[in-house]
All heavy atoms as a GROMACS GRO file, in nm:
protein
  469
    1MET      N    1  -1.237   1.387  -1.411
    1MET     CA    2  -1.148   1.293  -1.346
    1MET      C    3  -1.233   1.184  -1.279
    1MET      O    4  -1.341   1.212  -1.230
    1MET     CB    5  -1.064   1.362  -1.238
    1MET     CG    6  -0.959   1.456  -1.293
    1MET     SD    7  -0.839   1.511  -1.169
    1MET     CE    8  -0.939   1.614  -1.066
    2VAL      N    9  -1.178   1.062  -1.277
    2VAL     CA   10  -1.246   0.951  -1.211
    2VAL      C   11  -1.146   0.881  -1.118
    2VAL      O   12  -1.026   0.883  -1.140
    2VAL     CB   13  -1.303   0.849  -1.313
    2VAL    CG1   14  -1.412   0.911  -1.396
    2VAL    CG2   15  -1.195   0.794  -1.402
    3VAL      N   16  -1.197   0.820  -1.012
    3VAL     CA   17  -1.114   0.747  -0.916
    3VAL      C   18  -1.031   0.643  -0.989
    3VAL      O   19  -1.081   0.568  -1.074
    3VAL     CB   20  -1.201   0.682  -0.806
    3VAL    CG1   21  -1.117   0.593  -0.717
    3VAL    CG2   22  -1.270   0.789  -0.724
    4GLY      N   23  -0.903   0.638  -0.959
    4GLY     CA   24  -0.812   0.541  -1.020
    4GLY      C   25  -0.739   0.593  -1.142
    4GLY      O   26  -0.642   0.534  -1.186
    5GLU      N   27  -0.786   0.705  -1.197
    5GLU     CA   28  -0.721   0.763  -1.314
    5GLU      C   29  -0.582   0.815  -1.277
    5GLU      O   30  -0.561   0.871  -1.169
    5GLU     CB   31  -0.807   0.879  -1.366
    5GLU     CG   32  -0.752   0.948  -1.488
    5GLU     CD   33  -0.841   1.063  -1.534
    5GLU    OE1   34  -0.945   1.090  -1.471
    5GLU    OE2   35  -0.804   1.125  -1.634
    6LEU      N   36  -0.485   0.792  -1.364
    6LEU     CA   37  -0.351   0.846  -1.345
    6LEU      C   38  -0.338   0.971  -1.430
    6LEU      O   39  -0.375   0.971  -1.548
    6LEU     CB   40  -0.244   0.744  -1.385
    6LEU     CG   41  -0.232   0.621  -1.297
    6LEU    CD1   42  -0.129   0.525  -1.354
    6LEU    CD2   43  -0.194   0.658  -1.155
    7ILE      N   44  -0.290   1.078  -1.368
    7ILE     CA   45  -0.268   1.202  -1.442
    7ILE      C   46  -0.124   1.246  -1.422
    7ILE      O   47  -0.057   1.204  -1.327
    7ILE     CB   48  -0.366   1.312  -1.397
    7ILE    CG1   49  -0.349   1.344  -1.248
    7ILE    CG2   50  -0.510   1.273  -1.426
    7ILE    CD1   51  -0.430   1.464  -1.203
    8GLU      N   52  -0.074   1.328  -1.511
    8GLU     CA   53   0.062   1.377  -1.503
    8GLU      C   54   0.060   1.528  -1.491
    8GLU      O   55  -0.008   1.597  -1.567
    8GLU     CB   56   0.143   1.334  -1.625
    8GLU     CG   57   0.291   1.362  -1.611
    8GLU     CD   58   0.372   1.301  -1.723
    8GLU    OE1   59   0.348   1.182  -1.756
    8GLU    OE2   60   0.459   1.370  -1.776
    9ILE      N   61   0.133   1.579  -1.393
    9ILE     CA   62   0.146   1.723  -1.372
    9ILE      C   63   0.295   1.755  -1.358
    9ILE      O   64   0.362   1.698  -1.270
    9ILE     CB   65   0.070   1.769  -1.246
    9ILE    CG1   66  -0.079   1.736  -1.257
    9ILE    CG2   67   0.092   1.918  -1.222
    9ILE    CD1   68  -0.158   1.760  -1.131
   10ASP      N   69   0.347   1.839  -1.443
   10ASP     CA   70   0.489   1.877  -1.440
   10ASP      C   71   0.581   1.755  -1.438
   10ASP      O   72   0.681   1.752  -1.365
   10ASP     CB   73   0.519   1.967  -1.320
   10ASP     CG   74   0.451   2.103  -1.331
   10ASP    OD1   75   0.429   2.150  -1.444
   10ASP    OD2   76   0.419   2.161  -1.226
   11GLY      N   77   0.546   1.652  -1.515
   11GLY     CA   78   0.630   1.534  -1.527
   11GLY      C   79   0.617   1.434  -1.414
   11GLY      O   80   0.687   1.333  -1.412
   12ARG      N   81   0.529   1.458  -1.318
   12ARG     CA   82   0.508   1.364  -1.208
   12ARG      C   83   0.370   1.302  -1.220
   12ARG      O   84   0.273   1.368  -1.256
   12ARG     CB   85   0.521   1.435  -1.073
   12ARG     CG   86   0.661   1.494  -1.055
   12ARG     CD   87   0.680   1.546  -0.918
   12ARG     NE   88   0.689   1.430  -0.829
   12ARG     CZ   89   0.708   1.441  -0.698
   12ARG    NH1   90   0.716   1.558  -0.641
   12ARG    NH2   91   0.718   1.332  -0.623
   13ARG      N   92   0.362   1.171  -1.189
   13ARG     CA   93   0.234   1.100  -1.198
   13ARG      C   94   0.160   1.108  -1.066
   13ARG      O   95   0.220   1.102  -0.959
   13ARG     CB   96   0.258   0.953  -1.232
   13ARG     CG   97   0.310   0.930  -1.369
   13ARG     CD   98   0.322   0.784  -1.404
   13ARG     NE   99   0.333   0.697  -1.288
   13ARG     CZ  100   0.310   0.567  -1.290
   13ARG    NH1  101   0.272   0.509  -1.401
   13ARG    NH2  102   0.323   0.494  -1.183
   14TYR      N  103   0.028   1.120  -1.075
   14TYR     CA  104  -0.059   1.121  -0.959
   14TYR      C  105  -0.180   1.034  -0.988
   14TYR      O  106  -0.220   1.018  -1.103
   14TYR     CB  107  -0.107   1.263  -0.926
   14TYR     CG  108   0.006   1.356  -0.888
   14TYR    CD1  109   0.072   1.429  -0.985
   14TYR    CD2  110   0.046   1.369  -0.756
   14TYR    CE1  111   0.176   1.515  -0.950
   14TYR    CE2  112   0.149   1.454  -0.720
   14TYR     CZ  113   0.214   1.526  -0.818
   14TYR     OH  114   0.316   1.610  -0.783
   15GLU      N  115  -0.239   0.981  -0.881
   15GLU     CA  116  -0.360   0.900  -0.894
   15GLU      C  117  -0.476   0.977  -0.834
   15GLU      O  118  -0.463   1.038  -0.726
   15GLU     CB  119  -0.342   0.768  -0.820
   15GLU     CG  120  -0.461   0.675  -0.833
   15GLU     CD  121  -0.436   0.540  -0.768
   15GLU    OE1  122  -0.331   0.518  -0.709
   15GLU    OE2  123  -0.527   0.457  -0.777
   16VAL      N  124  -0.590   0.974  -0.901
   16VAL     CA  125  -0.711   1.038  -0.850
   16VAL      C  126  -0.774   0.944  -0.746
   16VAL      O  127  -0.795   0.826  -0.774
   16VAL     CB  128  -0.811   1.066  -0.965
   16VAL    CG1  129  -0.939   1.129  -0.911
   16VAL    CG2  130  -0.746   1.156  -1.071
   17VAL      N  131  -0.798   0.998  -0.626
   17VAL     CA  132  -0.853   0.918  -0.516
   17VAL      C  133  -0.964   0.996  -0.447
   17VAL      O  134  -0.969   1.119  -0.454
   17VAL     CB  135  -0.743   0.880  -0.413
   17VAL    CG1  136  -0.637   0.792  -0.475
   17VAL    CG2  137  -0.679   1.004  -0.352
   18PRO      N  138  -1.055   0.925  -0.377
   18PRO     CA  139  -1.160   0.995  -0.300
   18PRO      C  140  -1.095   1.074  -0.186
   18PRO      O  141  -0.996   1.030  -0.127
   18PRO     CB  142  -1.246   0.882  -0.245
   18PRO     CG  143  -1.205   0.758  -0.315
   18PRO     CD  144  -1.069   0.781  -0.370
   19ASP      N  145  -1.150   1.191  -0.154
   19ASP     CA  146  -1.092   1.273  -0.048
   19ASP      C  147  -1.156   1.249   0.088
   19ASP      O  148  -1.119   1.311   0.187
   19ASP     CB  149  -1.097   1.421  -0.083
   19ASP     CG  150  -1.238   1.478  -0.088
   19ASP    OD1  151  -1.335   1.404  -0.058
   19ASP    OD2  152  -1.250   1.597  -0.122
   20GLY      N  153  -1.252   1.159   0.097
   20GLY     CA  154  -1.316   1.128   0.225
   20GLY      C  155  -1.432   1.221   0.258
   20GLY      O  156  -1.499   1.205   0.359
   21GLU      N  157  -1.453   1.323   0.175
   21GLU     CA  158  -1.562   1.417   0.199
   21GLU      C  159  -1.657   1.424   0.079
   21GLU      O  160  -1.728   1.523   0.060
   21GLU     CB  161  -1.505   1.555   0.229
   21GLU     CG  162  -1.421   1.558   0.354
   21GLU     CD  163  -1.358   1.695   0.380
   21GLU    OE1  164  -1.385   1.790   0.304
   21GLU    OE2  165  -1.281   1.704   0.477
   22GLY      N  166  -1.651   1.321  -0.006
   22GLY     CA  167  -1.739   1.316  -0.122
   22GLY      C  168  -1.678   1.373  -0.249
   22GLY      O  169  -1.741   1.369  -0.354
   23GLY      N  170  -1.558   1.425  -0.240
   23GLY     CA  171  -1.492   1.481  -0.358
   23GLY      C  172  -1.372   1.395  -0.399
   23GLY      O  173  -1.358   1.280  -0.358
   24LEU      N  174  -1.288   1.454  -0.479
   24LEU     CA  175  -1.169   1.385  -0.528
   24LEU      C  176  -1.045   1.467  -0.497
   24LEU      O  177  -1.051   1.589  -0.484
   24LEU     CB  178  -1.178   1.364  -0.679
   24LEU     CG  179  -1.295   1.280  -0.730
   24LEU    CD1  180  -1.299   1.283  -0.883
   24LEU    CD2  181  -1.285   1.137  -0.680
   25THR      N  182  -0.932   1.399  -0.486
   25THR     CA  183  -0.803   1.464  -0.470
   25THR      C  184  -0.700   1.381  -0.545
   25THR      O  185  -0.734   1.276  -0.599
   25THR     CB  186  -0.765   1.481  -0.321
   25THR    OG1  187  -0.650   1.563  -0.309
   25THR    CG2  188  -0.739   1.346  -0.255
   26ILE      N  189  -0.577   1.428  -0.551
   26ILE     CA  190  -0.473   1.349  -0.616
   26ILE      C  191  -0.363   1.319  -0.516
   26ILE      O  192  -0.336   1.397  -0.424
   26ILE     CB  193  -0.415   1.420  -0.741
   26ILE    CG1  194  -0.358   1.557  -0.706
   26ILE    CG2  195  -0.519   1.431  -0.850
   26ILE    CD1  196  -0.283   1.624  -0.820
   27GLU      N  197  -0.302   1.202  -0.531
   27GLU     CA  198  -0.191   1.158  -0.448
   27GLU      C  199  -0.092   1.088  -0.538
   27GLU      O  200  -0.128   1.034  -0.642
   27GLU     CB  201  -0.240   1.059  -0.341
   27GLU     CG  202  -0.333   1.118  -0.240
   27GLU     CD  203  -0.376   1.018  -0.135
   27GLU    OE1  204  -0.345   0.897  -0.148
   27GLU    OE2  205  -0.443   1.059  -0.040
   28PRO      N  206   0.036   1.083  -0.495
   28PRO     CA  207   0.131   1.003  -0.571
   28PRO      C  208   0.082   0.858  -0.573
   28PRO      O  209   0.031   0.809  -0.472
   28PRO     CB  210   0.261   1.015  -0.492
   28PRO     CG  211   0.244   1.139  -0.410
   28PRO     CD  212   0.097   1.149  -0.380
   29PRO      N  213   0.091   0.791  -0.687
   29PRO     CA  214   0.041   0.653  -0.693
   29PRO      C  215   0.129   0.559  -0.612
   29PRO      O  216   0.249   0.584  -0.593
   29PRO     CB  217   0.048   0.619  -0.842
   29PRO     CG  218   0.156   0.708  -0.896
   29PRO     CD  219   0.149   0.834  -0.814
   30ILE      N  220   0.071   0.452  -0.566
   30ILE     CA  221   0.147   0.348  -0.498
   30ILE      C  222   0.220   0.269  -0.604
   30ILE      O  223   0.161   0.223  -0.701
   30ILE     CB  224   0.054   0.256  -0.415
   30ILE    CG1  225  -0.013   0.338  -0.305
   30ILE    CG2  226   0.130   0.137  -0.360
   30ILE    CD1  227  -0.120   0.263  -0.230
   31THR      N  228   0.350   0.258  -0.588
   31THR     CA  229   0.433   0.187  -0.684
   31THR      C  230   0.476   0.055  -0.623
   31THR      O  231   0.530   0.052  -0.512
   31THR     CB  232   0.559   0.270  -0.721
   31THR    OG1  233   0.516   0.399  -0.766
   31THR    CG2  234   0.640   0.203  -0.829
   32SER      N  235   0.451  -0.054  -0.693
   32SER     CA  236   0.486  -0.186  -0.639
   32SER      C  237   0.638  -0.204  -0.636
   32SER      O  238   0.712  -0.140  -0.712
   32SER     CB  239   0.424  -0.296  -0.724
   32SER     OG  240   0.488  -0.302  -0.850
   33VAL      N  241   0.683  -0.290  -0.548
   33VAL     CA  242   0.825  -0.321  -0.539
   33VAL      C  243   0.875  -0.378  -0.671
   33VAL      O  244   0.985  -0.344  -0.716
   33VAL     CB  245   0.852  -0.418  -0.422
   33VAL    CG1  246   0.996  -0.465  -0.422
   33VAL    CG2  247   0.819  -0.352  -0.290
   34ALA      N  248   0.795  -0.461  -0.735
   34ALA     CA  249   0.836  -0.519  -0.864
   34ALA      C  250   0.857  -0.409  -0.968
   34ALA      O  251   0.953  -0.414  -1.046
   34ALA     CB  252   0.730  -0.618  -0.912
   35GLU      N  253   0.770  -0.308  -0.967
   35GLU     CA  254   0.786  -0.198  -1.062
   35GLU      C  255   0.911  -0.116  -1.031
   35GLU      O  256   0.985  -0.076  -1.121
   35GLU     CB  257   0.662  -0.108  -1.057
   35GLU     CG  258   0.654  -0.007  -1.168
   35GLU     CD  259   0.524   0.072  -1.167
   35GLU    OE1  260   0.429   0.034  -1.098
   35GLU    OE2  261   0.520   0.174  -1.238
   36LEU      N  262   0.938  -0.092  -0.902
   36LEU     CA  263   1.060  -0.021  -0.864
   36LEU      C  264   1.184  -0.100  -0.904
   36LEU      O  265   1.281  -0.042  -0.954
   36LEU     CB  266   1.061   0.007  -0.713
   36LEU     CG  267   0.958   0.106  -0.662
   36LEU    CD1  268   0.958   0.110  -0.510
   36LEU    CD2  269   0.981   0.244  -0.720
   37ASP      N  270   1.183  -0.231  -0.880
   37ASP     CA  271   1.296  -0.315  -0.920
   37ASP      C  272   1.319  -0.306  -1.071
   37ASP      O  273   1.433  -0.294  -1.116
   37ASP     CB  274   1.273  -0.462  -0.880
   37ASP     CG  275   1.299  -0.487  -0.732
   37ASP    OD1  276   1.376  -0.410  -0.671
   37ASP    OD2  277   1.245  -0.585  -0.679
   38ALA      N  278   1.212  -0.310  -1.149
   38ALA     CA  279   1.225  -0.304  -1.294
   38ALA      C  280   1.283  -0.168  -1.337
   38ALA      O  281   1.370  -0.163  -1.425
   38ALA     CB  282   1.088  -0.325  -1.360
   39GLN      N  283   1.239  -0.060  -1.274
   39GLN     CA  284   1.290   0.073  -1.307
   39GLN      C  285   1.438   0.087  -1.273
   39GLN      O  286   1.512   0.153  -1.344
   39GLN     CB  287   1.211   0.181  -1.231
   39GLN     CG  288   1.070   0.199  -1.276
   39GLN     CD  289   0.994   0.295  -1.184
   39GLN    OE1  290   1.049   0.354  -1.092
   39GLN    NE2  291   0.865   0.308  -1.210
   40ARG      N  292   1.479   0.027  -1.162
   40ARG     CA  293   1.615   0.045  -1.112
   40ARG      C  294   1.711  -0.065  -1.154
   40ARG      O  295   1.830  -0.057  -1.126
   40ARG     CB  296   1.611   0.053  -0.959
   40ARG     CG  297   1.530   0.170  -0.910
   40ARG     CD  298   1.515   0.169  -0.762
   40ARG     NE  299   1.433   0.283  -0.719
   40ARG     CZ  300   1.375   0.291  -0.602
   40ARG    NH1  301   1.388   0.194  -0.515
   40ARG    NH2  302   1.303   0.396  -0.573
   41GLY      N  303   1.658  -0.170  -1.216
   41GLY     CA  304   1.743  -0.282  -1.256
   41GLY      C  305   1.792  -0.363  -1.137
   41GLY      O  306   1.901  -0.420  -1.140
   42THR      N  307   1.711  -0.368  -1.031
   42THR     CA  308   1.748  -0.443  -0.911
   42THR      C  309   1.658  -0.564  -0.896
   42THR      O  310   1.563  -0.584  -0.973
   42THR     CB  311   1.736  -0.355  -0.786
   42THR    OG1  312   1.600  -0.307  -0.775
   42THR    CG2  313   1.830  -0.235  -0.793
   43LYS      N  314   1.686  -0.646  -0.796
   43LYS     CA  315   1.602  -0.762  -0.766
   43LYS      C  316   1.600  -0.782  -0.616
   43LYS      O  317   1.691  -0.736  -0.545
   43LYS     CB  318   1.654  -0.888  -0.836
   43LYS     CG  319   1.791  -0.930  -0.792
   43LYS     CD  320   1.838  -1.054  -0.867
   43LYS     CE  321   1.980  -1.085  -0.827
   43LYS     NZ  322   1.997  -1.200  -0.747
   44PRO      N  323   1.497  -0.848  -0.565
   44PRO     CA  324   1.490  -0.873  -0.421
   44PRO      C  325   1.606  -0.961  -0.375
   44PRO      O  326   1.656  -1.046  -0.450
   44PRO     CB  327   1.357  -0.945  -0.402
   44PRO     CG  328   1.279  -0.921  -0.527
   44PRO     CD  329   1.381  -0.899  -0.636
   45ALA      N  330   1.649  -0.942  -0.252
   45ALA     CA  331   1.754  -1.026  -0.194
   45ALA      C  332   1.698  -1.166  -0.171
   45ALA      O  333   1.581  -1.184  -0.137
   45ALA     CB  334   1.803  -0.968  -0.062
   46SER      N  335   1.783  -1.265  -0.189
   46SER     CA  336   1.742  -1.403  -0.158
   46SER      C  337   1.731  -1.414  -0.006
   46SER      O  338   1.781  -1.329   0.069
   46SER     CB  339   1.846  -1.502  -0.209
   46SER     OG  340   1.968  -1.485  -0.138
   47ASP      N  341   1.664  -1.518   0.042
   47ASP     CA  342   1.654  -1.541   0.186
   47ASP      C  343   1.792  -1.548   0.250
   47ASP      O  344   1.816  -1.493   0.358
   47ASP     CB  345   1.576  -1.668   0.216
   47ASP     CG  346   1.428  -1.655   0.186
   47ASP    OD1  347   1.378  -1.541   0.173
   47ASP    OD2  348   1.360  -1.760   0.173
   48GLU      N  349   1.886  -1.615   0.181
   48GLU     CA  350   2.021  -1.630   0.234
   48GLU      C  351   2.092  -1.494   0.242
   48GLU      O  352   2.158  -1.464   0.342
   48GLU     CB  353   2.104  -1.726   0.147
   48GLU     CG  354   2.053  -1.869   0.147
   48GLU     CD  355   1.933  -1.892   0.055
   48GLU    OE1  356   1.910  -1.810  -0.038
   48GLU    OE2  357   1.862  -1.991   0.077
   49ASP      N  358   2.080  -1.413   0.138
   49ASP     CA  359   2.141  -1.280   0.140
   49ASP      C  360   2.079  -1.192   0.248
   49ASP      O  361   2.150  -1.119   0.318
   49ASP     CB  362   2.127  -1.210   0.004
   49ASP     CG  363   2.220  -1.265  -0.101
   49ASP    OD1  364   2.322  -1.329  -0.064
   49ASP    OD2  365   2.194  -1.244  -0.221
   50PHE      N  366   1.948  -1.199   0.264
   50PHE     CA  367   1.881  -1.120   0.366
   50PHE      C  368   1.932  -1.159   0.505
   50PHE      O  369   1.964  -1.072   0.586
   50PHE     CB  370   1.730  -1.138   0.358
   50PHE     CG  371   1.656  -1.056   0.460
   50PHE    CD1  372   1.630  -0.923   0.435
   50PHE    CD2  373   1.613  -1.112   0.580
   50PHE    CE1  374   1.563  -0.845   0.530
   50PHE    CE2  375   1.547  -1.036   0.674
   50PHE     CZ  376   1.522  -0.903   0.650
   51GLU      N  377   1.940  -1.289   0.531
   51GLU     CA  378   1.991  -1.334   0.661
   51GLU      C  379   2.134  -1.286   0.684
   51GLU      O  380   2.169  -1.241   0.792
   51GLU     CB  381   1.984  -1.488   0.671
   51GLU     CG  382   1.843  -1.542   0.680
   51GLU     CD  383   1.770  -1.496   0.804
   51GLU    OE1  384   1.834  -1.485   0.913
   51GLU    OE2  385   1.649  -1.468   0.794
   52ARG      N  386   2.217  -1.294   0.581
   52ARG     CA  387   2.356  -1.251   0.593
   52ARG      C  388   2.364  -1.100   0.619
   52ARG      O  389   2.441  -1.055   0.704
   52ARG     CB  390   2.433  -1.287   0.465
   52ARG     CG  391   2.580  -1.248   0.466
   52ARG     CD  392   2.650  -1.288   0.336
   52ARG     NE  393   2.584  -1.245   0.215
   52ARG     CZ  394   2.591  -1.121   0.164
   52ARG    NH1  395   2.663  -1.029   0.222
   52ARG    NH2  396   2.528  -1.092   0.052
   53LEU      N  397   2.283  -1.023   0.548
   53LEU     CA  398   2.289  -0.877   0.560
   53LEU      C  399   2.230  -0.825   0.691
   53LEU      O  400   2.265  -0.717   0.736
   53LEU     CB  401   2.215  -0.812   0.442
   53LEU     CG  402   2.281  -0.832   0.305
   53LEU    CD1  403   2.186  -0.789   0.194
   53LEU    CD2  404   2.411  -0.755   0.297
   54THR      N  405   2.138  -0.902   0.751
   54THR     CA  406   2.074  -0.855   0.874
   54THR      C  407   2.124  -0.926   0.999
   54THR      O  408   2.075  -0.899   1.108
   54THR     CB  409   1.921  -0.870   0.864
   54THR    OG1  410   1.888  -1.009   0.843
   54THR    CG2  411   1.864  -0.785   0.752
   55ALA      N  412   2.222  -1.012   0.985
   55ALA     CA  413   2.277  -1.084   1.102
   55ALA      C  414   2.329  -0.981   1.202
   55ALA      O  415   2.395  -0.884   1.167
   55ALA     CB  416   2.387  -1.178   1.058
   56GLY      N  417   2.296  -1.000   1.326
   56GLY     CA  418   2.345  -0.913   1.432
   56GLY      C  419   2.253  -0.796   1.464
   56GLY      O  420   2.275  -0.727   1.563
   57PHE      N  421   2.150  -0.773   1.382
   57PHE     CA  422   2.056  -0.666   1.413
   57PHE      C  423   1.959  -0.717   1.520
   57PHE      O  424   1.918  -0.832   1.519
   57PHE     CB  425   1.976  -0.624   1.289
   57PHE     CG  426   2.052  -0.535   1.195
   57PHE    CD1  427   2.120  -0.587   1.087
   57PHE    CD2  428   2.054  -0.398   1.215
   57PHE    CE1  429   2.190  -0.505   1.000
   57PHE    CE2  430   2.122  -0.314   1.130
   57PHE     CZ  431   2.192  -0.369   1.021
   58PRO      N  432   1.919  -0.630   1.612
   58PRO     CA  433   1.821  -0.673   1.712
   58PRO      C  434   1.688  -0.706   1.648
   58PRO      O  435   1.653  -0.650   1.543
   58PRO     CB  436   1.807  -0.552   1.805
   58PRO     CG  437   1.876  -0.439   1.739
   58PRO     CD  438   1.961  -0.493   1.629
   59SER      N  439   1.613  -0.798   1.706
   59SER     CA  440   1.486  -0.839   1.651
   59SER      C  441   1.376  -0.817   1.754
   59SER      O  442   1.398  -0.831   1.873
   59SER     CB  443   1.491  -0.988   1.615
   59SER     OG  444   1.363  -1.035   1.581
   60ASP      N  445   1.257  -0.782   1.706
   60ASP     CA  446   1.143  -0.768   1.796
   60ASP      C  447   1.064  -0.898   1.804
   60ASP      O  448   0.962  -0.906   1.871
   60ASP     CB  449   1.052  -0.653   1.752
   60ASP     CG  450   0.992  -0.673   1.613
   60ASP    OD1  451   1.007  -0.782   1.555
   60ASP    OD2  452   0.928  -0.578   1.564
   61GLY      N  453   1.110  -1.002   1.734
   61GLY     CA  454   1.048  -1.132   1.738
   61GLY      C  455   0.920  -1.143   1.658
   61GLY      O  456   0.850  -1.243   1.666
   62GLU      N  457   0.887  -1.045   1.575
   62GLU     CA  458   0.763  -1.048   1.499
   62GLU      C  459   0.780  -1.099   1.357
   62GLU      O  460   0.692  -1.088   1.277
   62GLU     CB  461   0.701  -0.909   1.496
   62GLU     CG  462   0.648  -0.865   1.630
   62GLU     CD  463   0.566  -0.738   1.620
   62GLU    OE1  464   0.521  -0.703   1.510
   62GLU    OE2  465   0.547  -0.675   1.724
   63GLY      N  466   0.894  -1.150   1.323
   63GLY     CA  467   0.902  -1.205   1.190
   63GLY      C  468   1.033  -1.188   1.129
   63GLY      O  469   1.069  -1.208   1.024
   0.00000   0.00000   0.00000
């Protein structure tokens, strides 16, 4: 196994990553939002839709 390699165990994908102690371990791979959207047939909300859907929620002022 090498770092970055994707392996499949019982139908689930894992990525080989360093374990911090000089060895290797496996973790579920990071899946991009674009990849999730493609899998689910969804798309990101437009700025206007986001504003409409979040109107009235409290804000911490950070963005």
